[in-house]
One Martini backbone bead per residue (centre of mass of N, CA, C, O) as a GRO file, in nm:
protein
  327
    1MET     BB    1   4.927  -2.759   9.548
    2GLN     BB    2   4.675  -2.691   9.378
    3ARG     BB    3   4.826  -2.507   9.175
    4VAL     BB    4   5.017  -2.721   9.068
    5PHE     BB    5   4.803  -2.919   8.965
    6CYS     BB    6   4.660  -2.723   8.767
    7ALA     BB    7   4.908  -2.670   8.593
    8ALA     BB    8   4.954  -2.958   8.500
    9ILE     BB    9   4.682  -2.992   8.361
   10ALA     BB   10   4.722  -2.763   8.154
   11VAL     BB   11   4.964  -2.882   8.009
   12VAL     BB   12   4.826  -3.141   7.913
   13LEU     BB   13   4.598  -3.005   7.749
   14LEU     BB   14   4.776  -2.846   7.554
   15SER     BB   15   4.922  -3.099   7.438
   16LEU     BB   16   4.664  -3.233   7.325
   17LEU     BB   17   4.577  -3.000   7.136
   18ALA     BB   18   4.836  -2.995   6.964
   19ALA     BB   19   4.815  -3.289   6.864
   20CYS     BB   20   4.532  -3.266   6.727
   21GLY     BB   21   4.623  -3.013   6.533
   22SER     BB   22   4.858  -3.200   6.358
   23GLY     BB   23   4.708  -3.412   6.158
   24GLU     BB   24   4.411  -3.341   5.951
   25GLU     BB   25   4.478  -3.101   5.799
   26PRO     BB   26   4.473  -2.917   5.543
   27SER     BB   27   4.696  -2.887   5.262
   28GLY     BB   28   4.873  -2.687   5.017
   29GLY     BB   29   5.062  -2.907   4.978
   30ALA     BB   30   5.209  -3.227   4.930
   31GLY     BB   31   5.211  -3.242   5.222
   32GLY     BB   32   5.083  -3.371   5.505
   33GLY     BB   33   4.773  -3.375   5.522
   34ARG     BB   34   4.478  -3.378   5.414
   35GLN     BB   35   4.345  -3.301   5.085
   36PHE     BB   36   4.092  -3.076   4.984
   37LEU     BB   37   3.970  -3.087   4.654
   38SER     BB   38   3.837  -2.865   4.403
   39ILE     BB   39   3.649  -2.910   4.096
   40GLY     BB   40   3.549  -2.719   3.840
   41THR     BB   41   3.294  -2.720   3.594
   42ALA     BB   42   2.955  -2.756   3.511
   43PRO     BB   43   2.675  -2.799   3.387
   44PRO     BB   44   2.464  -3.016   3.304
   45GLY     BB   45   2.503  -3.152   2.946
   46GLY     BB   46   2.805  -3.134   2.926
   47ALA     BB   47   3.141  -3.222   2.921
   48PHE     BB   48   3.259  -3.087   3.175
   49PHE     BB   49   3.106  -3.248   3.388
   50VAL     BB   50   3.217  -3.528   3.307
   51VAL     BB   51   3.524  -3.476   3.297
   52GLY     BB   52   3.560  -3.365   3.582
   53GLY     BB   53   3.462  -3.626   3.719
   54ALA     BB   54   3.677  -3.811   3.594
   55ILE     BB   55   3.926  -3.672   3.709
   56GLY     BB   56   3.852  -3.702   4.002
   57GLU     BB   57   3.837  -4.013   4.005
   58VAL     BB   58   4.127  -4.069   3.909
   59LEU     BB   59   4.273  -3.925   4.141
   60ASN     BB   60   4.147  -4.106   4.367
   61GLU     BB   61   4.213  -4.404   4.244
   62ASN     BB   62   4.549  -4.297   4.183
   63LYS     BB   63   4.712  -4.164   4.444
   64GLY     BB   64   4.829  -4.339   4.649
   65ASP     BB   65   5.021  -4.143   4.879
   66ASN     BB   66   4.837  -3.926   4.824
   67PRO     BB   67   4.626  -3.698   5.032
   68TRP     BB   68   4.387  -3.664   4.843
   69GLU     BB   69   4.053  -3.511   4.792
   70VAL     BB   70   3.834  -3.515   4.517
   71THR     BB   71   3.584  -3.269   4.410
   72ALA     BB   72   3.324  -3.237   4.201
   73GLU     BB   73   3.179  -2.925   4.072
   74ALA     BB   74   2.906  -2.766   3.999
   75THR     BB   75   2.869  -2.498   3.765
   76LYS     BB   76   2.849  -2.231   3.536
   77GLY     BB   77   3.162  -2.220   3.462
   78SER     BB   78   3.433  -2.051   3.357
   79GLN     BB   79   3.393  -1.779   3.501
   80GLU     BB   80   3.347  -1.889   3.782
   81ASN     BB   81   3.605  -2.058   3.804
   82ILE     BB   82   3.809  -1.828   3.785
   83ARG     BB   83   3.712  -1.665   4.030
   84ARG     BB   84   3.734  -1.908   4.241
   85LEU     BB   85   4.032  -1.946   4.214
   86ALA     BB   86   4.118  -1.657   4.302
   87SER     BB   87   3.954  -1.688   4.593
   88GLY     BB   88   3.988  -2.011   4.690
   89GLU     BB   89   3.729  -2.208   4.626
   90LEU     BB   90   3.925  -2.337   4.422
   91ASP     BB   91   4.186  -2.562   4.285
   92LEU     BB   92   4.034  -2.654   4.028
   93ALA     BB   93   3.962  -2.628   3.662
   94LEU     BB   94   3.748  -2.579   3.409
   95SER     BB   95   3.800  -2.435   3.076
   96ASN     BB   96   3.778  -2.211   2.833
   97SER     BB   97   4.042  -2.083   2.654
   98ALA     BB   98   3.902  -1.823   2.558
   99ILE     BB   99   3.826  -1.712   2.838
  100THR     BB  100   4.108  -1.723   2.968
  101TYR     BB  101   4.257  -1.542   2.770
  102PHE     BB  102   4.109  -1.277   2.875
  103ALA     BB  103   4.142  -1.304   3.186
  104VAL     BB  104   4.464  -1.284   3.199
  105ARG     BB  105   4.432  -0.981   3.057
  106GLY     BB  106   4.176  -0.805   3.131
  107THR     BB  107   3.965  -0.841   2.896
  108GLU     BB  108   3.655  -0.827   2.766
  109GLY     BB  109   3.520  -0.733   3.070
  110TRP     BB  110   3.730  -0.769   3.263
  111ASP     BB  111   3.827  -0.625   3.573
  112ARG     BB  112   4.085  -0.815   3.558
  113ALA     BB  113   4.366  -0.996   3.605
  114TYR     BB  114   4.382  -1.347   3.616
  115PRO     BB  115   4.576  -1.582   3.815
  116VAL     BB  116   4.619  -1.828   3.588
  117ARG     BB  117   4.695  -2.179   3.497
  118THR     BB  118   4.809  -2.435   3.307
  119VAL     BB  119   4.809  -2.793   3.292
  120MET     BB  120   4.605  -2.884   3.047
  121THR     BB  121   4.516  -2.970   2.733
  122LEU     BB  122   4.225  -3.067   2.597
  123ALA     BB  123   3.948  -3.082   2.445
  124PRO     BB  124   3.783  -2.995   2.195
  125ASN     BB  125   3.540  -2.727   2.122
  126ILE     BB  126   3.281  -2.832   1.937
  127ALA     BB  127   3.088  -2.571   1.804
  128LEU     BB  128   2.732  -2.498   1.725
  129PHE     BB  129   2.465  -2.448   1.525
  130ILE     BB  130   2.133  -2.555   1.587
  131ALA     BB  131   1.832  -2.686   1.405
  132PRO     BB  132   1.542  -2.744   1.323
  133ARG     BB  133   1.469  -2.821   1.005
  134GLU     BB  134   1.181  -2.668   0.992
  135ASN     BB  135   1.305  -2.365   1.036
  136GLY     BB  136   1.515  -2.292   0.783
  137ILE     BB  137   1.804  -2.304   0.890
  138ARG     BB  138   2.124  -2.271   0.692
  139THR     BB  139   2.254  -2.014   0.815
  140ILE     BB  140   2.380  -1.765   1.007
  141ALA     BB  141   2.209  -1.538   0.874
  142ASP     BB  142   1.928  -1.684   0.962
  143LEU     BB  143   1.928  -1.576   1.268
  144ALA     BB  144   1.792  -1.336   1.197
  145GLY     BB  145   1.517  -1.266   1.414
  146LYS     BB  146   1.581  -1.482   1.624
  147ARG     BB  147   1.569  -1.735   1.867
  148VAL     BB  148   1.884  -1.776   2.064
  149VAL     BB  149   2.089  -1.994   2.213
  150VAL     BB  150   2.405  -1.876   2.411
  151GLY     BB  151   2.395  -1.979   2.693
  152PRO     BB  152   2.482  -1.935   2.997
  153ALA     BB  153   2.466  -1.720   3.233
  154GLY     BB  154   2.810  -1.645   3.295
  155ALA     BB  155   2.991  -1.850   3.113
  156GLY     BB  156   3.121  -1.695   2.829
  157PHE     BB  157   3.033  -1.747   2.525
  158GLU     BB  158   3.081  -1.455   2.403
  159PHE     BB  159   3.396  -1.481   2.358
  160PHE     BB  160   3.332  -1.664   2.085
  161ILE     BB  161   3.064  -1.572   1.946
  162ARG     BB  162   3.125  -1.284   1.858
  163PRO     BB  163   3.355  -1.337   1.654
  164LEU     BB  164   3.187  -1.529   1.478
  165LEU     BB  165   2.965  -1.331   1.399
  166ALA     BB  166   3.146  -1.108   1.280
  167ALA     BB  167   3.257  -1.292   1.049
  168HIS     BB  168   2.932  -1.312   0.951
  169GLY     BB  169   2.784  -1.018   1.004
  170LEU     BB  170   2.709  -1.034   1.316
  171THR     BB  171   2.507  -0.972   1.608
  172TYR     BB  172   2.319  -0.966   1.894
  173ASP     BB  173   2.118  -0.748   1.762
  174ASP     BB  174   2.000  -0.955   1.527
  175PHE     BB  175   1.893  -1.111   1.782
  176THR     BB  176   1.757  -1.326   2.034
  177PRO     BB  177   1.905  -1.382   2.326
  178LEU     BB  178   1.940  -1.685   2.507
  179HIS     BB  179   1.947  -1.835   2.835
  180GLY     BB  180   2.110  -2.157   2.892
  181THR     BB  181   2.156  -2.458   2.918
  182GLN     BB  182   2.197  -2.730   2.729
  183ALA     BB  183   1.945  -2.871   2.836
  184ALA     BB  184   1.755  -2.628   2.798
  185ALA     BB  185   1.796  -2.593   2.493
  186VAL     BB  186   1.663  -2.854   2.408
  187ASP     BB  187   1.384  -2.779   2.519
  188MET     BB  188   1.346  -2.517   2.345
  189LEU     BB  189   1.351  -2.665   2.077
  190ALA     BB  190   1.111  -2.862   2.135
  191ASP     BB  191   0.893  -2.615   2.216
  192GLY     BB  192   0.975  -2.344   2.030
  193SER     BB  193   1.130  -2.106   2.200
  194ALA     BB  194   1.355  -2.191   1.993
  195ALA     BB  195   1.532  -2.191   1.678
  196ALA     BB  196   1.822  -2.199   1.818
  197ALA     BB  197   2.159  -2.339   1.907
  198PHE     BB  198   2.453  -2.325   2.106
  199LEU     BB  199   2.652  -2.616   2.081
  200GLY     BB  200   2.899  -2.803   2.283
  201GLY     BB  201   3.221  -2.987   2.280
  202ALA     BB  202   3.300  -3.268   2.341
  203VAL     BB  203   3.327  -3.551   2.147
  204PRO     BB  204   3.047  -3.618   2.237
  205THR     BB  205   2.746  -3.433   2.295
  206ALA     BB  206   2.478  -3.477   2.488
  207SER     BB  207   2.285  -3.252   2.384
  208ILE     BB  208   2.295  -3.332   2.082
  209THR     BB  209   2.204  -3.616   2.111
  210GLN     BB  210   1.928  -3.540   2.231
  211ALA     BB  211   1.821  -3.359   2.000
  212THR     BB  212   1.840  -3.601   1.773
  213THR     BB  213   1.625  -3.811   1.892
  214SER     BB  214   1.336  -3.631   1.833
  215ARG     BB  215   1.469  -3.482   1.569
  216GLU     BB  216   1.544  -3.296   1.300
  217ILE     BB  217   1.876  -3.182   1.248
  218PHE     BB  218   2.058  -2.885   1.178
  219PHE     BB  219   2.395  -2.811   1.076
  220VAL     BB  220   2.535  -2.519   1.088
  221PRO     BB  221   2.744  -2.367   0.885
  222TYR     BB  222   3.048  -2.246   0.819
  223ASP     BB  223   3.244  -2.011   0.688
  224GLU     BB  224   3.551  -2.040   0.559
  225GLN     BB  225   3.652  -1.743   0.583
  226ALA     BB  226   3.566  -1.704   0.877
  227MET     BB  227   3.750  -1.924   0.992
  228ASP     BB  228   4.017  -1.802   0.901
  229GLU     BB  229   3.990  -1.532   1.053
  230VAL     BB  230   3.975  -1.641   1.355
  231ASP     BB  231   4.225  -1.827   1.342
  232ALA     BB  232   4.431  -1.585   1.291
  233GLU     BB  233   4.354  -1.395   1.545
  234PHE     BB  234   4.316  -1.652   1.745
  235LEU     BB  235   4.473  -1.890   1.937
  236PHE     BB  236   4.216  -2.069   2.036
  237PHE     BB  237   4.152  -2.128   1.760
  238GLY     BB  238   4.026  -2.411   1.556
  239ARG     BB  239   4.005  -2.680   1.382
  240GLY     BB  240   3.712  -2.901   1.331
  241LYS     BB  241   3.567  -3.240   1.365
  242ILE     BB  242   3.269  -3.426   1.284
  243PRO     BB  243   3.202  -3.729   1.242
  244ALA     BB  244   3.032  -3.927   1.079
  245GLY     BB  245   2.773  -4.057   1.290
  246THR     BB  246   2.767  -3.920   1.572
  247TYR     BB  247   2.484  -3.828   1.480
  248ARG     BB  248   2.171  -3.820   1.417
  249GLY     BB  249   2.165  -3.740   1.071
  250GLN     BB  250   2.490  -3.743   1.034
  251ASP     BB  251   2.630  -3.821   0.715
  252GLU     BB  252   2.860  -3.603   0.751
  253ASP     BB  253   3.113  -3.428   0.785
  254TYR     BB  254   3.193  -3.167   1.019
  255SER     BB  255   3.310  -2.844   0.953
  256GLY     BB  256   3.475  -2.682   1.216
  257LEU     BB  257   3.523  -2.545   1.553
  258ASP     BB  258   3.754  -2.459   1.785
  259VAL     BB  259   3.637  -2.237   2.051
  260GLY     BB  260   3.799  -2.363   2.284
  261SER     BB  261   3.962  -2.549   2.467
  262MET     BB  262   3.972  -2.750   2.704
  263HIS     BB  263   4.102  -2.677   3.038
  264LEU     BB  264   4.331  -2.711   3.299
  265ILE     BB  265   4.325  -2.518   3.603
  266VAL     BB  266   4.512  -2.286   3.817
  267PRO     BB  267   4.658  -2.117   4.034
  268ALA     BB  268   4.950  -1.950   4.013
  269ASP     BB  269   5.016  -2.025   4.341
  270ALA     BB  270   5.036  -2.307   4.323
  271ASP     BB  271   5.180  -2.582   4.418
  272ASP     BB  272   5.423  -2.734   4.251
  273GLU     BB  273   5.413  -3.026   4.359
  274LEU     BB  274   5.111  -3.070   4.333
  275VAL     BB  275   5.091  -3.018   4.025
  276TYR     BB  276   5.286  -3.238   3.945
  277LEU     BB  277   5.117  -3.479   4.068
  278LEU     BB  278   4.857  -3.429   3.915
  279THR     BB  279   4.970  -3.447   3.630
  280LYS     BB  280   5.094  -3.732   3.654
  281THR     BB  281   4.829  -3.885   3.728
  282ILE     BB  282   4.662  -3.816   3.482
  283TYR     BB  283   4.857  -3.901   3.253
  284GLU     BB  284   4.914  -4.206   3.359
  285ASN     BB  285   4.563  -4.226   3.358
  286ARG     BB  286   4.422  -4.161   3.077
  287GLU     BB  287   4.266  -4.424   3.005
  288LYS     BB  288   4.060  -4.386   3.243
  289VAL     BB  289   3.926  -4.138   3.124
  290VAL     BB  290   3.826  -4.272   2.861
  291GLU     BB  291   3.626  -4.472   3.005
  292LYS     BB  292   3.435  -4.209   3.083
  293HIS     BB  293   3.555  -4.031   2.829
  294ALA     BB  294   3.658  -3.958   2.509
  295ALA     BB  295   3.820  -3.691   2.583
  296GLY     BB  296   4.075  -3.841   2.698
  297ARG     BB  297   4.237  -3.854   2.420
  298ALA     BB  298   4.365  -3.556   2.464
  299ILE     BB  299   4.569  -3.711   2.655
  300ASN     BB  300   4.845  -3.624   2.485
  301PRO     BB  301   5.155  -3.531   2.387
  302LYS     BB  302   5.053  -3.305   2.182
  303ASN     BB  303   4.802  -3.162   2.338
  304VAL     BB  304   4.869  -3.086   2.644
  305VAL     BB  305   5.100  -2.857   2.530
  306ARG     BB  306   4.911  -2.669   2.397
  307ASP     BB  307   4.885  -2.345   2.293
  308THR     BB  308   4.613  -2.099   2.409
  309GLY     BB  309   4.738  -1.832   2.586
  310THR     BB  310   4.812  -1.983   2.863
  311GLU     BB  311   5.008  -2.024   3.100
  312PHE     BB  312   5.203  -2.255   3.247
  313HIS     BB  313   5.264  -2.440   3.507
  314PRO     BB  314   5.559  -2.530   3.657
  315GLY     BB  315   5.468  -2.816   3.752
  316ALA     BB  316   5.386  -2.914   3.470
  317VAL     BB  317   5.644  -2.856   3.313
  318ARG     BB  318   5.825  -3.044   3.473
  319TYR     BB  319   5.686  -3.306   3.379
  320TYR     BB  320   5.713  -3.264   3.069
  321GLU     BB  321   6.019  -3.254   3.071
  322GLU     BB  322   6.069  -3.533   3.204
  323ILE     BB  323   5.910  -3.687   2.944
  324GLY     BB  324   5.970  -3.513   2.664
  325ILE     BB  325   5.708  -3.296   2.565
  326TRP     BB  326   5.824  -3.024   2.581
  327PRO     BB  327   5.864  -2.765   2.342
   0.00000   0.00000   0.00000
């Protein structure tokens, strides 16, 4: 009798354990229990950090019956995000489309081809060299022999800076490249440890705004022929403009380059239904992204489907076809 009683207790306990294990585990698909999703952004100081946070907030605030909980995570930027998507540590990420362009092809120093896909093309990354006006730097050629901040180590800025420099007749060997976040770059310009810095992102960019508040800043122009050259050679480059008055002391429009638009990416094997629902939620609530950062204006019918050289995820394509904007 005792053995029968113990066996009955064991059956009850196993049933309870099975019931507990079937309720709230994260799910990789659109159904099931709660889904904990991480979106990789970049270090504070640039637009990626703010826009990634905005997208995460909009997804959480407008999820309806969707079971996800999205957390925006500060990272070193595009290169880390791409690698962590591939390893399963992130579910979504922001990246510079120039960096993703080479990553999916496994070229320009990438150790292999990384299987990621685009969800939507976001704001142009209008980036440029700036320098305190008293430093006398007026052209990109004037960077030669100077100490220049070229972005955080490991972020991948070299993927678009090197072609830009080459088009202007320079290489990294012609100056001393310094690495630091955009916020750190502003500090280095202020204390004189750097003569110039390459800054940018979605307009306006917080780091450039900060740099211009304390001193007179010169916006180093690109050569028109050089811009034509890189624009023709690489799909991710495009022309861009910073309207006059965007930054203190900027009295005229700045004719520059989109050095690789920000875009939202996911692993190539991400669940189609989940990506469809994420795309739909962001797009249908795009005005709420704008409320958090002006870069949200890039979530528009013409721009979100713009090809920057990385294949779109089928779940995103399905939504864009459904609303009639897929080209």
